[in-house]
C-alpha positions in Angstrom: -22.2 4.5 35.6 -25.5 5.4 33.8 -26.3 3.2 30.6 -26.6 6.4 28.5 -23.1 7.5 29.5 -21.7 3.9 28.7 -23.4 4.3 25.3 -22.0 7.7 24.7 -18.6 6.5 25.6 -18.7 3.6 23.3 -20.0 5.9 20.5 -17.1 8.3 21.2 -14.6 5.5 20.8 -15.9 4.1 17.6 -15.9 7.7 16.1 -12.3 8.0 17.2 -11.5 4.4 15.7 -13.3 5.4 12.5 -11.5 8.7 12.3 -8.1 6.9 12.9 -9.0 4.4 10.1 -9.7 7.1 7.4 -6.2 8.9 8.4 -4.4 6.0 8.1 -6.1 5.2 4.5 -5.3 8.6 3.5 -1.6 8.3 4.5 -1.4 5.0 2.9 -3.1 6.4 -0.2 -0.4 9.4 -0.2 2.5 7.0 0.2 1.4 4.6 -2.7 0.8 7.5 -5.0 4.3 8.6 -4.3 5.7 5.4 -4.7 4.1 4.8 -8.1 5.3 8.2 -9.2 8.9 7.5 -8.4 8.8 4.1 -10.2 7.0 5.2 -13.2 3.7 3.5 -12.5 0.2 4.5 -12.8 -1.9 4.3 -9.7 -5.2 3.0 -10.9 -8.7 3.6 -9.8 -7.8 6.1 -7.3 -8.5 3.4 -4.5 -6.8 1.6 -1.8 -8.3 -1.0 0.1 -7.3 -2.4 3.7 -6.1 -6.1 3.4 -5.2 -6.8 6.9 -4.9 -5.5 10.4 -2.9 -7.0 13.2 -1.1 -5.9 16.2 2.7 -6.3 16.0 5.8 -5.7 17.9 7.9 -2.7 16.2 11.0 -1.0 17.9 9.8 -2.8 21.3 6.2 -1.5 21.2 3.2 -2.7 20.1 1.7 -1.1 16.9 -1.3 -1.5 14.8 0.1 -2.8 11.5 -2.3 -2.2 8.7 -1.7 -3.7 5.0 -3.5 -2.1 2.0 -3.7 -3.3 -1.4 -4.0 -1.0 -4.7 -3.7 -1.6 -8.6 -1.1 0.0 -10.7 -0.3 -0.2 -14.7 2.9 -0.5 -16.1 1.9 0.8 -19.4 -1.7 2.0 -19.3 -3.3 -1.3 -20.5 -2.5 -3.7 -17.8 -3.3 -4.3 -14.1 -1.1 -5.6 -11.3 -1.6 -5.6 -7.5 0.5 -3.9 -5.3 0.5 -3.5 -1.4 2.0 -1.2 1.2 2.2 -1.7 5.1 1.9 1.0 7.7 3.2 0.5 11.2 1.1 3.0 13.0 1.7 6.1 11.0 5.1 4.8 9.6 5.4 3.3 6.3 7.0 -0.3 7.0 7.0 -2.1 3.6 5.7 -2.0 0.1 5.4 -4.3 -2.8 5.5 -3.1 -6.3 5.2 -5.3 -9.5 8.6 -5.8 -11.2 9.2 -4.1 -14.6 10.3 -6.5 -17.0 13.8 -5.8 -18.4 13.9 -5.4 -22.2 15.2 -8.6 -23.6 18.7 -8.6 -24.9 19.4 -9.2 -28.5 20.1 -12.9 -29.0 23.8 -13.7 -29.3 24.2 -14.5 -32.9 27.1 -16.0 -34.7 30.0 -13.9 -35.8 29.8 -12.6 -39.2 31.4 -14.6 -41.8 30.8 -12.6 -44.9 34.0 -11.1 -46.6 
C-alpha cells in the first residue's frame, strides 16, 4: 500500500472516531437535560465533559462505555456534580444529587395547658 493511501485511511478513521465522540456527547447531554427536567434540577453551564471511556461487556457484547460528568443546581444558588454513563448509544446509568428531605418538626411534649 502506498504511504499516502495509509495516511488518508488513518485520517478517515480519525474523523469517524471524532464524529462518533461528538454524537455520543450530544446524546449524553440530551439524556442529562431530560433527567434534570424530570427531577426538578437545573442543568448548569450548558456543558458536559467526558470523564472516562473504557471497553466493557454488556449483553454478551463488547461496547464502549463513556462516562460523562456535568453540574446541576437544586435551587439556583448551589452546584452539585452529576454523571451519566452510556453503553454504546444506550444510557446505562446516572447519578444525580439527592434532594434533601424537609426536616420534620421536632416531636414536642404533649400540651399540658388546661
